[in-house]
N, C-alpha and C positions, 0 to 999 in steps of 0.2 A: 475376366477374360470374356469376350464375347466373339463368337465365331458364327459366320456368315459364308456359307458355299454356294456360290453361283456356276455352273457349268464348269470347268478344268481349273477353276480358283476359288480360294476361301482366302477371304478377309479376316484378321485375327485382330482386333480390338484389345487394348491394353486399356482396365476398368478399374485398376488398383491404382495406378500414379508409383508402381515403386516396379521399374523396371527390371532391377535382379531378380525379382520372382516373378514376375513374367517371362523372360527368357528362361529361366528353367523349369516354369511351366511348357514353355514351348518345347524345350528338348525332351521334356519327359514326355507326351505328347506328340512329340515328331512321326513316329509312325502311321498314326492316323491322317496325316496331312503332306505323307512324303512323294504321293502321286500326283500333287496338285500344284499348281501355281501358288506362291504363298505372298500375300498383302499384309505386312503387319501395320498398324495403322495406331501410332504412339500420337498424336497429334493433341491427345491431354497433356502430356509429359515435356516436362523442360528437359532437353538432352544434352549434355557436351558430347563432342567427338568419341571419349572413351564410352561410353554409354553407346551408342551407336556402333563402334569397332567391336563392343563385345559379341555382336550378332556375325562377325567375322567368318567364325567357321561354319558357324550354321548354314549361312552363306553360300560360302565355295563347297561346301559339301551337296545342300540341294543343285546349285546349277550344274554341279557337274553329274547329275542325276537328271540334267537337261530339264531342268523346269526352272520357271522363274522366281525369284526371292527379291520383292521390293521394300525399302521401309517407307514410310509414309510420316516425315517429319514434321514439325511445324517452327519458325522462327530458327533457324540452321544456317549454318555457312557452308553450303553445298559443296563448295571448292574445296573444304578439308577432306572430303569423302574418299578414299584410294577407289582408283577405276574398277578394281572386282565387286565392288558395291553397288547398286544402285539404292540413290536416297533421293525420294520427289518430295514437295510440297503437299501436294491433294493427291483421294485418293483416286481421283477421277485420271490423274496423269499416269496413277501406278497402273490400272487399267488399260491405258493406252499402253503403254511403257509393257505387259506383259504380251498385247494384241499386236505389237512387233516382233517379240520375239519371238511369239507363234506363227507369225510368218518367215522369218528368217530361217526357223529349224524346219519348218516345211519344203524350205528352196533348198534345204541343204548347209546350209552357212555355219 
C-alpha cells in the first residue's frame, strides 16, 4: 500500500494485488484518512463488480462525513456501478471529481 497525501486529498495505491487485504488494511487505518478526500488507486488489480462493491460501506460512510471517496479502476464496465459509488478510469479524473465535489460542498449543495 502506497499513500500519497496532497492538500485535502490522500491517494492510496494497492501494491500487493490482493483486493481483500487492501480493503481490510484501509478499514483498519481509516481513522488516519477520515478527514481527507480519498482516492483508491487499484488500477494494477483486475476487479469484478463484487470487488468494487466490497468498498460500498466504506464509501457511504466517508461520503456521509462530507468527504469524497473515489475508486480508480482500469478495464471495468463503469455502467455496472451503483450511483452512490464513484468509480473512474484515471487518477486525473478522480482529482477532477473531487475538485467538483469540493466546489459543490462550498456552495452548499
